[in-house]
TORRO-881035 format. One record per atom (N, C-alpha, C, CB): y, x, z. Coordinates in steps of 0.2 Angstrom, whole numbers, padded with zeros to 4 digits, always signed. Glycine has a CB too. Example, Ala and Ser with C-alpha at 12.3 -4.5 7.8 and 13.67 -1.06 7.14 Angstrom:
<nodes>
-0028+0066+0039 -0022+0062+0039 -0016+0066+0039 -0022+0057+0045 -0011+0064+0035 -0005+0068+0036 +0000+0064+0039 -0003+0070+0029 
</nodes>
This chain:
<nodes>
-0033-0091+0008 -0033-0086+0003 -0035-0090-0004 -0038-0080+0004 -0032-0087-0009 -0033-0089-0016 -0040-0088-0018 -0028-0086-0020 -0041-0091-0024 -0048-0090-0027 -0050-0083-0028 -0048-0094-0034 -0056-0081-0027 -0058-0074-0028 -0057-0072-0035 -0065-0073-0026 -0055-0065-0035 -0053-0062-0042 -0059-0058-0044 -0047-0058-0041 -0058-0055-0050 -0063-0050-0052 -0063-0044-0048 -0062-0049-0060 -0057-0042-0046 -0057-0036-0041 -0060-0038-0035 -0049-0035-0040 -0059-0044-0032 -0063-0046-0026 -0071-0045-0027 -0061-0053-0024 -0073-0048-0033 -0080-0047-0034 -0082-0040-0035 -0081-0051-0041 -0079-0036-0038 -0080-0029-0039 -0081-0026-0032 -0075-0025-0043 -0076-0027-0027 -0076-0024-0021 -0082-0027-0017 -0070-0025-0017 -0083-0033-0017 -0089-0036-0014 -0096-0033-0016 -0089-0044-0015 -0096-0032-0022 -0103-0029-0025 -0103-0022-0022 -0103-0029-0033 -0098-0018-0022 -0098-0011-0019 -0100-0012-0012 -0091-0008-0020 -0097-0016-0008 -0099-0017-0001 -0107-0019+0000 -0095-0022+0003 -0109-0023-0004 -0116-0025-0004 -0120-0019-0006 -0117-0031-0009 -0118-0015-0011 -0122-0009-0013 -0123-0005-0007 -0119-0006-0019 -0117-0004-0003 -0117+0001+0002 -0122-0002+0008 -0110+0002+0005 -0122-0008+0009 -0126-0011+0014 -0133-0011+0012 -0124-0018+0015 -0135-0012+0006 -0142-0013+0004 -0145-0006+0003 -0143-0017-0002 -0141-0001+0002 -0144+0006+0000 -0144+0010+0007 -0139+0009-0005 -0141+0008+0012 -0140+0011+0018 -0145+0008+0023 -0133+0012+0021 -0151+0012+0024 -0156+0009+0028 -0154+0007+0035 -0162+0014+0029 -0150+0012+0038 -0147+0010+0045 -0143+0004+0045 -0143+0016+0047 -0139+0003+0040 -0135-0003+0040 -0139-0009+0039 -0130-0003+0035 -0144-0009+0035 -0148-0015+0034 -0153-0016+0040 -0153-0014+0028 -0155-0011+0043 -0159-0012+0050 -0154-0015+0055 -0161-0005+0052 -0148-0013+0055 -0143-0016+0060 -0142-0023+0059 -0137-0012+0060 -0141-0025+0052 -0140-0032+0050 -0146-0036+0052 -0138-0032+0043 -0151-0034+0050 -0157-0038+0052 -0159-0038+0059 -0163-0035+0048 -0158-0033+0063 -0159-0033+0070 -0154-0038+0073 -0157-0026+0073 -0148-0038+0072 -0143-0043+0075 -0145-0050+0072 -0136-0042+0073 -0146-0051+0066 -0148-0058+0063 -0154-0061+0066 -0148-0057+0056 -0159-0057+0067 -0166-0060+0069 -0169-0058+0075 -0171-0057+0063 -0167-0052+0078 -0170-0050+0085 -0165-0050+0091 -0172-0043+0084 -0159-0049+0089 -0154-0048+0095 -0152-0055+0098 -0147-0045+0092 -0154-0055+0105 -0153-0061+0109 -0150-0060+0116 -0160-0065+0110 -0146-0055+0116 -0142-0053+0122 -0136-0058+0123 -0140-0046+0123 -0136-0061+0129 -0131-0065+0131 -0124-0063+0134 -0133-0071+0135 -0125-0057+0138 -0120-0055+0142 -0119-0047+0141 -0121-0056+0149 -0113-0045+0142 -0112-0037+0142 -0116-0034+0147 -0104-0036+0143 -0116-0036+0153 -0120-0033+0158 -0128-0032+0156 -0120-0036+0165 -0130-0037+0153 -0137-0037+0150 -0138-0032+0145 -0139-0044+0148 -0133-0032+0140 -0133-0027+0135 -0133-0020+0137 -0127-0028+0130 -0128-0018+0142 -0128-0012+0145 -0134-0010+0148 -0122-0011+0150 -0137-0014+0151 -0144-0013+0155 -0149-0011+0150 -0146-0018+0159 -0150-0015+0145 -0155-0014+0140 -0154-0009+0134 -0156-0021+0136 -0147-0008+0132 -0145-0004+0127 -0140+0001+0129 -0143-0008+0121 -0141+0005+0134 -0136+0010+0136 -0133+0014+0130 -0138+0014+0142 -0127+0017+0131 -0124+0021+0126 -0129+0027+0124 -0117+0024+0129 -0130+0028+0118 -0135+0033+0115 -0141+0030+0113 -0135+0038+0120 -0143+0024+0115 -0149+0021+0114 -0149+0018+0106 -0151+0015+0118 -0155+0017+0104 -0156+0014+0097 -0152+0008+0096 -0163+0014+0095 -0153+0003+0101 -0150-0003+0101 -0142-0003+0101 -0152-0007+0107 -0140+0002+0105 -0132+0003+0105 -0130+0005+0098 -0130+0008+0110 -0134+0009+0095 -0132+0012+0088 -0132+0006+0083 -0137+0018+0086 -0137+0002+0083 -0138-0004+0079 -0132-0008+0080 -0145-0007+0080 -0131-0010+0086 -0125-0014+0088 -0119-0012+0085 -0125-0016+0095 -0117-0005+0086 -0111-0002+0084 -0111-0002+0076 -0111+0005+0086 -0117-0001+0073 -0117-0001+0066 -0115-0008+0063 -0124+0001+0063 -0118-0013+0066 -0117-0020+0064 -0109-0022+0065 -0121-0025+0068 -0107-0021+0071 -0100-0023+0072 -0095-0019+0068 -0098-0023+0079 -0097-0012+0067 -0093-0008+0063 -0092-0010+0056 -0095-0001+0064 -0097-0011+0053 -0097-0013+0046 -0093-0020+0045 -0104-0014+0042 -0094-0025+0049 -0090-0031+0049 -0083-0030+0051 -0093-0036+0053 -0081-0025+0055 -0074-0024+0057 -0071-0021+0051 -0074-0019+0063 -0074-0017+0047 -0071-0014+0041 -0070-0019+0036 -0076-0009+0038 -0075-0024+0035 -0074-0029+0030 -0069-0034+0033 -0081-0033+0030 -0068-0035+0039 -0063-0039+0042 -0056-0036+0041 -0064-0040+0050 -0055-0030+0041 -0049-0027+0039 -0047-0029+0032 -0049-0019+0040 -0052-0028+0027 -0050-0030+0020 -0049-0037+0020 -0056-0028+0016 -0053-0042+0023 -0052-0049+0022 -0045-0051+0026 -0057-0053+0026 -0043-0048+0031 -0037-0050+0035 -0031-0047+0032 -0038-0048+0042 -0032-0042+0028 -0026-0039+0024 -0026-0042+0017 -0027-0032+0024 -0030-0047+0016 -0030-0051+0009 -0032-0046+0004 -0024-0055+0008 -0036-0041+0005 -0038-0036+0000 -0045-0038-0003 -0038-0029+0002 -0048-0043+0001 -0055-0045-0001 -0055-0053+0001 -0061-0041+0002 -0058-0057-0004 -0058-0064-0003 -0063-0066+0003 -0060-0068-0009 -0061-0069+0008 -0065-0072+0013 -0071-0076+0010 -0061-0076+0019 -0069-0080+0005 -0074-0084+0002 -0080-0081+0000 -0071-0088-0004 -0080-0075-0003 -0086-0071-0005 -0090-0069+0001 -0084-0065-0009 -0086-0067+0007 -0090-0065+0013 -0093-0071+0016 -0085-0062+0018 -0090-0076+0017 -0092-0082+0020 -0098-0085+0016 -0087-0087+0021 -0097-0085+0009 -0103-0088+0005 -0109-0084+0006 -0100-0088-0003 -0108-0077+0007 -0114-0073+0007 -0117-0073+0014 -0112-0066+0006 -0113-0073+0020 -0116-0072+0026 -0113-0077+0032 -0113-0066+0029 -0110-0083+0030 -0108-0088+0034 -0103-0085+0040 -0114-0091+0038 -0105-0086+0046 -0100-0084+0052 -0102-0077+0054 -0101-0089+0057 -0106-0074+0051 -0107-0066+0052 -0110-0065+0059 -0101-0063+0052 -0113-0070+0062 -0116-0070+0068 -0112-0067+0074 -0122-0065+0068 -0105-0069+0073 -0100-0067+0078 -0102-0070+0085 -0093-0070+0076 -0105-0076+0085 -0107-0079+0092 -0112-0074+0095 -0109-0086+0091 -0116-0071+0092 -0121-0067+0095 -0118-0060+0098 -0127-0065+0090 -0113-0058+0095 -0110-0052+0098 -0104-0052+0102 -0109-0047+0092 -0101-0058+0102 -0094-0059+0105 -0094-0057+0112 -0092-0067+0104 -0098-0059+0116 -0098-0058+0123 -0098-0050+0124 -0104-0061+0127 -0102-0047+0120 -0103-0040+0121 -0097-0036+0119 -0109-0037+0117 -0094-0038+0113 -0088-0035+0111 -0082-0036+0116 -0086-0038+0104 -0082-0042+0119 -0077-0044+0124 -0078-0039+0130 -0077-0051+0126 -0084-0038+0132 -0085-0034+0138 -0083-0027+0137 -0093-0035+0140 -0085-0025+0131 -0083-0018+0129 -0075-0017+0129 -0085-0016+0122 -0072-0022+0126 -0064-0022+0126 -0062-0021+0133 -0061-0028+0123 -0064-0025+0138 -0062-0025+0145 -0064-0018+0148 -0065-0031+0149 -0070-0016+0148 -0072-0010+0151 -0069-0004+0148 -0080-0010+0151 -0068-0004+0142 -0066+0002+0139 -0058+0002+0138 -0069+0003+0132 -0055-0003+0140 -0048-0004+0140 -0045-0003+0133 -0044+0001+0145 -0049-0007+0128 -0047-0006+0121 -0047-0014+0119 -0053-0002+0117 -0041-0017+0120 -0040-0024+0118 -0041-0026+0111 -0034-0026+0121 -0040-0021+0107 -0040-0022+0099 -0047-0020+0096 -0035-0018+0096 -0052-0018+0100 -0059-0016+0098 -0062-0022+0094 -0063-0014+0104 -0063-0021+0088 -0067-0026+0083 -0063-0032+0082 -0074-0028+0086 -0056-0032+0083 -0052-0038+0082 -0052-0041+0075 -0045-0036+0084 -0053-0036+0070 -0053-0039+0063 -0059-0043+0062 -0052-0033+0058 -0065-0041+0065 -0071-0044+0064 -0070-0051+0067 -0077-0040+0067 -0067-0051+0073 -0066-0058+0077 -0062-0062+0073 -0064-0056+0084 -0056-0060+0071 -0051-0064+0067 -0054-0067+0061 -0045-0060+0065 -0058-0063+0057 -0061-0065+0051 -0067-0070+0053 -0065-0059+0048 -0071-0069+0058 -0076-0074+0060 -0073-0081+0062 -0080-0071+0065 -0067-0080+0065 -0064-0087+0068 -0061-0091+0062 -0059-0085+0073 -0061-0088+0056 -0058-0091+0050 -0064-0096+0047 -0055-0087+0045 -0070-0094+0049 -0076-0097+0046 -0076-0105+0046 -0082-0094+0048 -0075-0107+0052 -0076-0115+0053 -0071-0118+0048 -0075-0117+0060 -0065-0116+0048 -0060-0120+0043 -0062-0119+0036 -0053-0117+0044 -0065-0113+0034 -0067-0112+0028 -0073-0116+0026 -0069-0104+0026 -0078-0117+0031 -0084-0120+0030 -0082-0128+0029 -0089-0119+0036 -0077-0130+0033 -0075-0137+0032 -0073-0139+0025 -0070-0139+0038 -0069-0134+0023 -0066-0135+0016 -0071-0134+0010 -0060-0131+0015 -0076-0130+0012 -0081-0128+0007 -0088-0131+0009 -0081-0121+0006 -0090-0137+0009 -0096-0140+0011 -0102-0137+0007 -0096-0147+0010 -0108-0137+0009 -0114-0134+0006 -0114-0137-0001 -0120-0136+0009 -0116-0133-0006 -0116-0135-0013 -0122-0139-0015 -0116-0128-0017 -0127-0139-0011 -0133-0143-0012 -0134-0148-0007 -0140-0138-0012 
</nodes>
């Protein structure tokens, strides 16, 4: 994708505002980033059944990054802004659970935009080494 534009920046700031002003989304983000350590879908289902607080936080987290992934993958938002802010988006922490949900729920496209976006990160990171 090309260099971020002022429109990209405005949209990014709007998204950041939504995230930081919504306590549930911030809780979900921090929970996945710092507390979530489930390795398998079966473990997830056992610990966080549908309707539980953990299930809700997980859904909030993957849902917001699925939405952002739609914008990035449709080239309506620069991936550079997202990756600069959040890196790989902790996709590795949620991947096995999302894949398990896809299989069990027979929804092969569930959170596919999040996954596609996250899989772009290694190439982006290689082309954009740390600034310090």
